[in-house]
Biopython code that builds the backbone (N, CA, C, O; Angstrom):
import numpy as np
from Bio.PDB.StructureBuilder import StructureBuilder

atoms = [
    (1, "MET", "N", (102.108, 78.204, 115.019)),
    (1, "MET", "CA", (101.486, 79.364, 115.642)),
    (1, "MET", "C", (101.669, 80.611, 114.776)),
    (1, "MET", "O", (100.686, 81.268, 114.432)),
    (2, "LEU", "N", (102.893, 80.941, 114.425)),
    (2, "LEU", "CA", (103.133, 82.131, 113.616)),
    (2, "LEU", "C", (102.606, 81.961, 112.199)),
    (2, "LEU", "O", (102.147, 82.922, 111.582)),
    (3, "GLN", "N", (102.673, 80.736, 111.686)),
    (3, "GLN", "CA", (102.149, 80.484, 110.353)),
    (3, "GLN", "C", (100.636, 80.708, 110.335)),
    (3, "GLN", "O", (100.091, 81.202, 109.348)),
    (4, "SER", "N", (99.965, 80.345, 111.420)),
    (4, "SER", "CA", (98.527, 80.555, 111.525)),
    (4, "SER", "C", (98.197, 82.047, 111.507)),
    (4, "SER", "O", (97.210, 82.457, 110.895)),
    (5, "LEU", "N", (99.007, 82.849, 112.166)),
    (5, "LEU", "CA", (98.790, 84.300, 112.148)),
    (5, "LEU", "C", (98.958, 84.856, 110.739)),
    (5, "LEU", "O", (98.210, 85.737, 110.316)),
    (6, "GLY", "N", (99.944, 84.334, 110.020)),
    (6, "GLY", "CA", (100.160, 84.763, 108.647)),
    (6, "GLY", "C", (99.000, 84.395, 107.742)),
    (6, "GLY", "O", (98.586, 85.188, 106.897)),
    (7, "VAL", "N", (98.478, 83.192, 107.923)),
    (7, "VAL", "CA", (97.333, 82.748, 107.122)),
    (7, "VAL", "C", (96.113, 83.609, 107.445)),
    (7, "VAL", "O", (95.369, 83.996, 106.544)),
    (8, "ASP", "N", (95.909, 83.908, 108.722)),
    (8, "ASP", "CA", (94.786, 84.763, 109.116)),
    (8, "ASP", "C", (94.925, 86.163, 108.519)),
    (8, "ASP", "O", (93.943, 86.745, 108.058)),
    (9, "ALA", "N", (96.134, 86.696, 108.529)),
    (9, "ALA", "CA", (96.368, 88.026, 107.963)),
    (9, "ALA", "C", (96.092, 88.036, 106.464)),
    (9, "ALA", "O", (95.443, 88.947, 105.951)),
    (10, "LEU", "N", (96.588, 87.021, 105.767)),
    (10, "LEU", "CA", (96.372, 86.943, 104.324)),
    (10, "LEU", "C", (94.894, 86.763, 103.997)),
    (10, "LEU", "O", (94.381, 87.380, 103.063)),
    (11, "THR", "N", (94.216, 85.923, 104.758)),
    (11, "THR", "CA", (92.781, 85.715, 104.560)),
    (11, "THR", "C", (92.013, 87.020, 104.770)),
    (11, "THR", "O", (91.112, 87.347, 103.998)),
    (12, "GLY", "N", (92.370, 87.753, 105.805)),
    (12, "GLY", "CA", (91.707, 89.026, 106.082)),
    (12, "GLY", "C", (91.935, 90.051, 104.982)),
    (12, "GLY", "O", (91.007, 90.752, 104.579)),
    (13, "MET", "N", (93.162, 90.139, 104.499)),
    (13, "MET", "CA", (93.466, 91.095, 103.435)),
    (13, "MET", "C", (92.715, 90.758, 102.154)),
    (13, "MET", "O", (92.139, 91.639, 101.515)),
    (14, "ILE", "N", (92.723, 89.483, 101.782)),
    (14, "ILE", "CA", (92.021, 89.063, 100.570)),
    (14, "ILE", "C", (90.524, 89.298, 100.720)),
    (14, "ILE", "O", (89.873, 89.757, 99.782)),
    (15, "SER", "N", (89.976, 88.990, 101.883)),
    (15, "SER", "CA", (88.551, 89.179, 102.124)),
    (15, "SER", "C", (88.172, 90.655, 102.015)),
    (15, "SER", "O", (87.179, 90.995, 101.371)),
    (16, "HIS", "N", (88.950, 91.523, 102.636)),
    (16, "HIS", "CA", (88.648, 92.952, 102.584)),
    (16, "HIS", "C", (88.680, 93.464, 101.141)),
    (16, "HIS", "O", (87.759, 94.158, 100.709)),
    (17, "VAL", "N", (89.713, 93.130, 100.411)),
    (17, "VAL", "CA", (89.817, 93.589, 99.021)),
    (17, "VAL", "C", (88.666, 93.036, 98.182)),
    (17, "VAL", "O", (88.076, 93.756, 97.377)),
    (18, "PHE", "N", (88.354, 91.767, 98.371)),
    (18, "PHE", "CA", (87.265, 91.126, 97.629)),
    (18, "PHE", "C", (85.938, 91.845, 97.864)),
    (18, "PHE", "O", (85.230, 92.167, 96.909)),
    (19, "PHE", "N", (85.599, 92.097, 99.119)),
    (19, "PHE", "CA", (84.314, 92.723, 99.416)),
    (19, "PHE", "C", (84.302, 94.207, 99.054)),
    (19, "PHE", "O", (83.241, 94.746, 98.738)),
    (20, "ILE", "N", (85.443, 94.874, 99.090)),
    (20, "ILE", "CA", (85.503, 96.261, 98.634)),
    (20, "ILE", "C", (85.243, 96.320, 97.130)),
    (20, "ILE", "O", (84.524, 97.200, 96.657)),
    (21, "ILE", "N", (85.824, 95.388, 96.381)),
    (21, "ILE", "CA", (85.592, 95.347, 94.936)),
    (21, "ILE", "C", (84.124, 95.056, 94.630)),
    (21, "ILE", "O", (83.530, 95.694, 93.761)),
    (22, "ILE", "N", (83.542, 94.095, 95.342)),
    (22, "ILE", "CA", (82.118, 93.785, 95.133)),
    (22, "ILE", "C", (81.250, 95.002, 95.458)),
    (22, "ILE", "O", (80.324, 95.323, 94.712)),
    (23, "THR", "N", (81.547, 95.673, 96.561)),
    (23, "THR", "CA", (80.773, 96.850, 96.947)),
    (23, "THR", "C", (80.911, 97.950, 95.901)),
    (23, "THR", "O", (79.929, 98.611, 95.563)),
    (24, "TRP", "N", (82.109, 98.148, 95.393)),
    (24, "TRP", "CA", (82.342, 99.163, 94.366)),
    (24, "TRP", "C", (81.477, 98.871, 93.132)),
    (24, "TRP", "O", (80.837, 99.768, 92.584)),
    (25, "ARG", "N", (81.471, 97.598, 92.706)),
    (25, "ARG", "CA", (80.687, 97.217, 91.533)),
    (25, "ARG", "C", (79.187, 97.434, 91.774)),
    (25, "ARG", "O", (78.471, 97.894, 90.884)),
    (26, "VAL", "N", (78.724, 97.103, 92.971)),
    (26, "VAL", "CA", (77.302, 97.275, 93.289)),
    (26, "VAL", "C", (76.938, 98.758, 93.333)),
    (26, "VAL", "O", (75.895, 99.157, 92.814)),
    (27, "LEU", "N", (77.783, 99.566, 93.944)),
    (27, "LEU", "CA", (77.470, 100.990, 94.068)),
    (27, "LEU", "C", (77.580, 101.735, 92.737)),
    (27, "LEU", "O", (77.073, 102.851, 92.616)),
    (28, "GLN", "N", (78.227, 101.143, 91.748)),
    (28, "GLN", "CA", (78.283, 101.769, 90.431)),
    (28, "GLN", "C", (76.886, 101.857, 89.817)),
    (28, "GLN", "O", (76.638, 102.705, 88.959)),
    (29, "GLY", "N", (75.992, 101.004, 90.243)),
    (29, "GLY", "CA", (74.621, 101.022, 89.731)),
    (29, "GLY", "C", (73.732, 102.060, 90.393)),
    (29, "GLY", "O", (72.590, 102.250, 89.976)),
    (30, "VAL", "N", (74.238, 102.732, 91.418)),
    (30, "VAL", "CA", (73.455, 103.737, 92.133)),
    (30, "VAL", "C", (73.685, 105.100, 91.478)),
    (30, "VAL", "O", (74.822, 105.527, 91.275)),
    (31, "ARG", "N", (72.586, 105.764, 91.156)),
    (31, "ARG", "CA", (72.695, 107.101, 90.547)),
    (31, "ARG", "C", (72.781, 108.146, 91.652)),
    (31, "ARG", "O", (71.813, 108.381, 92.376)),
    (32, "ILE", "N", (73.945, 108.770, 91.774)),
    (32, "ILE", "CA", (74.107, 109.805, 92.798)),
    (32, "ILE", "C", (74.151, 111.210, 92.188)),
    (32, "ILE", "O", (74.253, 112.200, 92.912)),
    (33, "GLU", "N", (74.075, 111.293, 90.857)),
    (33, "GLU", "CA", (74.169, 112.592, 90.196)),
    (33, "GLU", "C", (73.098, 113.586, 90.662)),
    (33, "GLU", "O", (73.395, 114.771, 90.814)),
    (34, "PRO", "N", (71.868, 113.131, 90.889)),
    (34, "PRO", "CA", (70.844, 114.115, 91.302)),
    (34, "PRO", "C", (71.125, 114.772, 92.652)),
    (34, "PRO", "O", (70.618, 115.865, 92.907)),
    (35, "ILE", "N", (71.902, 114.155, 93.507)),
    (35, "ILE", "CA", (72.140, 114.747, 94.831)),
    (35, "ILE", "C", (73.478, 115.459, 94.935)),
    (35, "ILE", "O", (73.826, 115.961, 96.004)),
    (36, "ILE", "N", (74.232, 115.511, 93.846)),
    (36, "ILE", "CA", (75.536, 116.173, 93.852)),
    (36, "ILE", "C", (75.368, 117.633, 93.437)),
    (36, "ILE", "O", (74.705, 117.933, 92.444)),
    (37, "LYS", "N", (75.970, 118.530, 94.202)),
    (37, "LYS", "CA", (75.963, 119.939, 93.815)),
    (37, "LYS", "C", (76.875, 120.137, 92.612)),
    (37, "LYS", "O", (77.868, 119.426, 92.454)),
    (38, "LYS", "N", (76.548, 121.076, 91.790)),
    (38, "LYS", "CA", (77.384, 121.367, 90.623)),
    (38, "LYS", "C", (78.756, 121.842, 91.093)),
    (38, "LYS", "O", (78.863, 122.672, 91.996)),
    (39, "GLY", "N", (79.793, 121.310, 90.474)),
    (39, "GLY", "CA", (81.154, 121.689, 90.831)),
    (39, "GLY", "C", (81.721, 120.891, 91.992)),
    (39, "GLY", "O", (82.844, 121.157, 92.420)),
    (40, "GLN", "N", (80.993, 119.935, 92.507)),
    (40, "GLN", "CA", (81.431, 119.142, 93.657)),
    (40, "GLN", "C", (81.692, 117.689, 93.269)),
    (40, "GLN", "O", (81.561, 116.791, 94.101)),
    (41, "LEU", "N", (82.059, 117.455, 92.019)),
    (41, "LEU", "CA", (82.246, 116.091, 91.534)),
    (41, "LEU", "C", (83.391, 115.383, 92.247)),
    (41, "LEU", "O", (83.265, 114.211, 92.601)),
    (42, "PHE", "N", (84.509, 116.079, 92.464)),
    (42, "PHE", "CA", (85.653, 115.462, 93.140)),
    (42, "PHE", "C", (85.277, 115.020, 94.552)),
    (42, "PHE", "O", (85.596, 113.905, 94.964)),
    (43, "GLU", "N", (84.608, 115.883, 95.281)),
    (43, "GLU", "CA", (84.200, 115.559, 96.647)),
    (43, "GLU", "C", (83.232, 114.384, 96.667)),
    (43, "GLU", "O", (83.296, 113.540, 97.561)),
    (44, "ALA", "N", (82.343, 114.326, 95.695)),
    (44, "ALA", "CA", (81.390, 113.215, 95.614)),
    (44, "ALA", "C", (82.117, 111.905, 95.330)),
    (44, "ALA", "O", (81.762, 110.868, 95.892)),
    (45, "ARG", "N", (83.119, 111.938, 94.476)),
    (45, "ARG", "CA", (83.886, 110.718, 94.181)),
    (45, "ARG", "C", (84.668, 110.241, 95.397)),
    (45, "ARG", "O", (84.750, 109.039, 95.648)),
    (46, "VAL", "N", (85.244, 111.171, 96.153)),
    (46, "VAL", "CA", (85.971, 110.797, 97.373)),
    (46, "VAL", "C", (85.003, 110.181, 98.377)),
    (46, "VAL", "O", (85.317, 109.169, 99.003)),
    (47, "LEU", "N", (83.834, 110.783, 98.532)),
    (47, "LEU", "CA", (82.820, 110.229, 99.429)),
    (47, "LEU", "C", (82.412, 108.837, 98.978)),
    (47, "LEU", "O", (82.238, 107.940, 99.803)),
    (48, "PHE", "N", (82.259, 108.651, 97.674)),
    (48, "PHE", "CA", (81.892, 107.361, 97.101)),
    (48, "PHE", "C", (82.942, 106.306, 97.444)),
    (48, "PHE", "O", (82.596, 105.177, 97.791)),
    (49, "VAL", "N", (84.211, 106.667, 97.351)),
    (49, "VAL", "CA", (85.303, 105.737, 97.696)),
    (49, "VAL", "C", (85.258, 105.401, 99.181)),
    (49, "VAL", "O", (85.398, 104.239, 99.560)),
    (50, "PHE", "N", (85.064, 106.413, 100.023)),
    (50, "PHE", "CA", (85.009, 106.176, 101.470)),
    (50, "PHE", "C", (83.827, 105.287, 101.859)),
    (50, "PHE", "O", (83.965, 104.395, 102.696)),
    (51, "VAL", "N", (82.676, 105.531, 101.256)),
    (51, "VAL", "CA", (81.491, 104.709, 101.539)),
    (51, "VAL", "C", (81.732, 103.277, 101.080)),
    (51, "VAL", "O", (81.342, 102.329, 101.763)),
    (52, "THR", "N", (82.371, 103.118, 99.932)),
    (52, "THR", "CA", (82.688, 101.787, 99.426)),
    (52, "THR", "C", (83.603, 101.042, 100.393)),
    (52, "THR", "O", (83.364, 99.875, 100.704)),
    (53, "ILE", "N", (84.637, 101.706, 100.862)),
    (53, "ILE", "CA", (85.567, 101.076, 101.804)),
    (53, "ILE", "C", (84.852, 100.733, 103.111)),
    (53, "ILE", "O", (85.056, 99.655, 103.669)),
    (54, "MET", "N", (84.026, 101.640, 103.588)),
    (54, "MET", "CA", (83.314, 101.409, 104.848)),
    (54, "MET", "C", (82.386, 100.195, 104.750)),
    (54, "MET", "O", (82.398, 99.332, 105.628)),
    (55, "ILE", "N", (81.598, 100.127, 103.706)),
    (55, "ILE", "CA", (80.662, 99.011, 103.551)),
    (55, "ILE", "C", (81.418, 97.709, 103.297)),
    (55, "ILE", "O", (81.104, 96.682, 103.898)),
    (56, "GLY", "N", (82.411, 97.749, 102.409)),
    (56, "GLY", "CA", (83.168, 96.537, 102.075)),
    (56, "GLY", "C", (83.885, 95.941, 103.266)),
    (56, "GLY", "O", (83.857, 94.726, 103.461)),
    (57, "THR", "N", (84.534, 96.783, 104.073)),
    (57, "THR", "CA", (85.248, 96.249, 105.237)),
    (57, "THR", "C", (84.285, 95.755, 106.308)),
    (57, "THR", "O", (84.584, 94.784, 107.003)),
    (58, "SER", "N", (83.140, 96.403, 106.452)),
    (58, "SER", "CA", (82.145, 95.936, 107.430)),
    (58, "SER", "C", (81.627, 94.553, 107.062)),
    (58, "SER", "O", (81.523, 93.675, 107.918)),
    (59, "VAL", "N", (81.305, 94.361, 105.798)),
    (59, "VAL", "CA", (80.815, 93.055, 105.349)),
    (59, "VAL", "C", (81.923, 92.014, 105.490)),
    (59, "VAL", "O", (81.662, 90.884, 105.901)),
    (60, "SER", "N", (83.146, 92.383, 105.156)),
    (60, "SER", "CA", (84.273, 91.460, 105.282)),
    (60, "SER", "C", (84.494, 91.048, 106.733)),
    (60, "SER", "O", (84.715, 89.871, 107.021)),
    (61, "ARG", "N", (84.434, 92.011, 107.642)),
    (61, "ARG", "CA", (84.601, 91.689, 109.065)),
    (61, "ARG", "C", (83.523, 90.727, 109.547)),
    (61, "ARG", "O", (83.797, 89.816, 110.327)),
    (62, "PHE", "N", (82.287, 90.938, 109.074)),
    (62, "PHE", "CA", (81.213, 90.031, 109.449)),
    (62, "PHE", "C", (81.547, 88.603, 109.013)),
    (62, "PHE", "O", (81.447, 87.670, 109.810)),
    (63, "PHE", "N", (81.944, 88.433, 107.748)),
    (63, "PHE", "CA", (82.250, 87.092, 107.255)),
    (63, "PHE", "C", (83.472, 86.495, 107.945)),
    (63, "PHE", "O", (83.499, 85.292, 108.206)),
    (64, "LEU", "N", (84.479, 87.306, 108.243)),
    (64, "LEU", "CA", (85.663, 86.789, 108.938)),
    (64, "LEU", "C", (85.316, 86.369, 110.364)),
    (64, "LEU", "O", (85.780, 85.330, 110.835)),
    (65, "GLU", "N", (84.503, 87.170, 111.054)),
    (65, "GLU", "CA", (84.078, 86.791, 112.403)),
    (65, "GLU", "C", (83.222, 85.534, 112.374)),
    (65, "GLU", "O", (83.374, 84.658, 113.226)),
    (66, "PHE", "N", (82.334, 85.440, 111.408)),
    (66, "PHE", "CA", (81.502, 84.253, 111.280)),
    (66, "PHE", "C", (82.367, 83.018, 111.029)),
    (66, "PHE", "O", (82.097, 81.951, 111.580)),
    (67, "LEU", "N", (83.393, 83.157, 110.209)),
    (67, "LEU", "CA", (84.322, 82.062, 109.949)),
    (67, "LEU", "C", (85.047, 81.651, 111.230)),
    (67, "LEU", "O", (85.175, 80.460, 111.516)),
    (68, "ASN", "N", (85.515, 82.619, 111.994)),
    (68, "ASN", "CA", (86.195, 82.306, 113.261)),
    (68, "ASN", "C", (85.244, 81.648, 114.258)),
    (68, "ASN", "O", (85.623, 80.702, 114.949)),
    (69, "TRP", "N", (84.020, 82.144, 114.332)),
    (69, "TRP", "CA", (83.048, 81.541, 115.246)),
    (69, "TRP", "C", (82.756, 80.099, 114.851)),
    (69, "TRP", "O", (82.646, 79.226, 115.712)),
    (70, "SER", "N", (82.631, 79.850, 113.561)),
    (70, "SER", "CA", (82.337, 78.482, 113.127)),
    (70, "SER", "C", (83.508, 77.547, 113.429)),
    (70, "SER", "O", (83.296, 76.366, 113.704)),
    (71, "GLN", "N", (84.730, 78.055, 113.382)),
    (71, "GLN", "CA", (85.891, 77.227, 113.721)),
    (71, "GLN", "C", (85.961, 76.962, 115.222)),
    (71, "GLN", "O", (86.507, 75.943, 115.645)),
    (72, "ASP", "N", (85.419, 77.862, 116.023)),
    (72, "ASP", "CA", (85.439, 77.695, 117.481)),
    (72, "ASP", "C", (84.326, 76.787, 117.983)),
    (72, "ASP", "O", (84.308, 76.444, 119.165)),
    (73, "LEU", "N", (83.410, 76.394, 117.131)),
    (73, "LEU", "CA", (82.312, 75.526, 117.555)),
    (73, "LEU", "C", (82.792, 74.150, 118.024)),
    (73, "LEU", "O", (82.076, 73.460, 118.750)),
    (74, "ILE", "N", (83.988, 73.750, 117.617)),
    (74, "ILE", "CA", (84.488, 72.432, 118.061)),
    (74, "ILE", "C", (84.725, 72.408, 119.562)),
    (74, "ILE", "O", (84.785, 71.331, 120.154)),
    (75, "TYR", "N", (84.861, 73.573, 120.195)),
    (75, "TYR", "CA", (85.092, 73.653, 121.639)),
    (75, "TYR", "C", (83.791, 73.679, 122.441)),
    (75, "TYR", "O", (83.816, 73.795, 123.666)),
    (76, "LEU", "N", (82.667, 73.571, 121.756)),
    (76, "LEU", "CA", (81.371, 73.643, 122.422)),
    (76, "LEU", "C", (81.125, 72.425, 123.314)),
    (76, "LEU", "O", (80.571, 72.557, 124.406)),
    (77, "PHE", "N", (81.531, 71.248, 122.856)),
    (77, "PHE", "CA", (81.268, 70.027, 123.626)),
    (77, "PHE", "C", (82.539, 69.405, 124.106)),
    (77, "PHE", "O", (82.507, 68.370, 124.771)),
]
sb = StructureBuilder()
sb.init_structure("model")
sb.init_model(0)
sb.init_chain("A")
sb.init_seg("    ")
for serial, (resi, resn, name, xyz) in enumerate(atoms, 1):
    if name == "N":
        sb.init_residue(resn, " ", resi, " ")
    sb.init_atom(name, np.array(xyz, "f"), 0.0, 1.0, " ", f" {name:<3s}", serial, name[0])
structure = sb.get_structure()
């Protein structure tokens, strides 16, 4: 029981980090310079990090929930 919780925690952490890294790499291809005010580079970078974390964790949660749902399908019949 407790080992299962540990495995779930580790899986969740790895999934979140993995999808945050993928999101970061994808968003590097987006040109945001035209919409940044001059002198606001630091704020734009912080926003970029927050958006990356938000998108990455959302996608990770979707995949983790889908994984849990697929494991629960054995209780259907």
